[in-house]
N, C-alpha and C positions, 0 to 999 in steps of 0.2 A: 660233760663227763668224758673222760678218755679211757678207752678200753684197749687192752693189749691181748692179742691171741697168739699163743705159742703152739705151733703145729709140730707134733713129734713124729711125723711120718717120714719114711725113707723116700717117698715119691713126691716130687715137686708137683704142686697143684692137684694132689690126689683127693680122695673123698674126705679125709679129715680137714683139709684146707677148704674144700667146697662147702662143707657143713658150717664151719666157723665163719666163712665169708658170708654165706647166706644169712646166718644168724646175726652177724654184726650189721649187715646192710639193712636188716629189718628193724633195727632199733633207731628210732628217729632222734635227732639232735645229739648225736654221739660222734665224737672223733675217735677213730680207731686205727690201729696198726696191726699188721699180721707179720709175725716172724716165722718163717719156715726153717726149722732146724737143719733140714737137708742142705740148705744154702750156707750154713754156718759151720765154722770149724769149732768143734767142742771136743777137747781132749778128755781122757779118763782122769779122774782124781788120782794123784800119786801119794796121797796121805802125808804130804810134807808138813802140814799144819801151819804153814807160813801165813795162811789167811786169818789166823786167830788175831793178828794185829793189823789187818788191812784187807785189801782186795786179794783175790786169788792171783798167784804169781805166774800161772801158766799163760803162755802167749797164744791166746785164741779169742774167740768172740764172746766168751761167757760173761766177763765183767760188763760188757756193753749191754748184754741182755738184762743183767741184774739192774743196771741203771734204768732201763726202760720199765722193768717191773716196778721199781721204786716210784717212778713218775706216774704210772697208770693208776686210775681210780679202781679198776677191777681187771681181773685176769680171766681169760678163757683158755683152758688147756684142751687140745683136741689131738687125739692120736688113734692109730689103728690097733686093733686087737689081733696080734699074730698068735704066738703061743701064749704070751702074756703081754707085757709092755713092749713096744718097739724098742730096739736097741738104742736108737738115737735119742729117744725120749728118756729111756732109762739112764743113759749116760748123763744127760742134762739134769735129771732129777737127783741122781747121786751127788753131783756137784752142788746143786742147790741146797740139799740137806747137809752135806759135809761142811760147807762154809759156815752155815748156821751153827752146827754142832761144835766145830773147832773154836768159834768165837764164844759160845756158851760155856764150854768145858776147858778152854785154853789148850786144845789139842785134840787128836783123833780118839783118844781113849776116854772113858768115863772114870777118871781118877778123882774121886772125891765128889763134892757137891757142885752143882752148877753155880756159876757166877751170879750172885744176887743183883749185881749192877747191870747185868746184860739186858738190853732192851731189843727184842727181836725187830729187825727193820721192817718186816712185813706183817707185824701183828695186827690182826683184824682186817687185813686187806681182803675184800671179797673175791671169790673165784668160783668158777664152775668148770666142770669137766665133761667132755664128750668122748666116748669111746666108739669108734666106728668098726663095725663088723659086717662082713659080707653076708653072713647068715642071719644077723640080728640077734644071735645068741652068744653066750659065753663072755659077754663084756663085764659081768659083775665083778669077777675076781681082779682083773686089771684096774677097774674103777676103784675098788676097795683099796688096793695096794697104793695107787697114786694118791688117793684122797688121804690115806693115813700119813704118808710121807709129807704131803704138802701141809697138812694140818700140824705136823710136828714143828714146822717153822712159823706157826702162828697165824696162817691165813685162815679165813672163815669161808667154809663151803656154803654156797647158796643152793639150797635144795629146790628141786622142781621135778615135775613129772616129765621125764624125758621122752616118753612115747617110744620105747626101745626099737620099734620096727618102722619108724617113719621113713617114707621114701622122699627123695628130693622133689618129686612131682607134687607133693603136698605142701606147697609153699605157704598157703594161708595158715595151716596148722603150725608150721615152723614160726611164722611171724607172730602168731598169737602167743606161742610159748615164750618167745624171746621178749615180747612186751612184758610178760610176767617176770622174766628174769631181770629186765631193766628196772621194773618197779621194786623188786627185791634188792637190787644193788643200791638204788636210791635210798631205800629204807635202812640198809646196812650202813650207809654213810652218816646217818644221823646219830 
């Protein structure tokens, strides 16, 4: 199984990265890659709608990340809660949703009905989300927003009890929880 973690923090190797890395390392027999968006150039969507017929035309790292999402068996999104979503993750999420939308509706507006022949490239792909908060509180709204947008592109949220106030010193609890996530991912593959 190959997992891909996308870290939406502005801080390289920050808490969002550490949580995802610890989680992925605890899952046995899994190949994984971690992409930190802070190290990538991700432009804002300009609503040109040229992606309706192919890849996004902006010259940045976004299309390479899309290819890696396509290749992975499951995705882990991890980002910090600032006021809401971190700006780097929000920019990435907007691009992810818009490329899907432009392909489904043949442009940025909802003019008419969706294309019945459109097959979402990530349909059914399992994913989970971690929202990191210094206080351990207030992560529900960013989590809800991100999950809503990701599910719009057809991915399947793997639910689990996140233990909202886990500390990094509780490695055994983290490993136990990620064993459950791995089991859920394997079940979702069937």
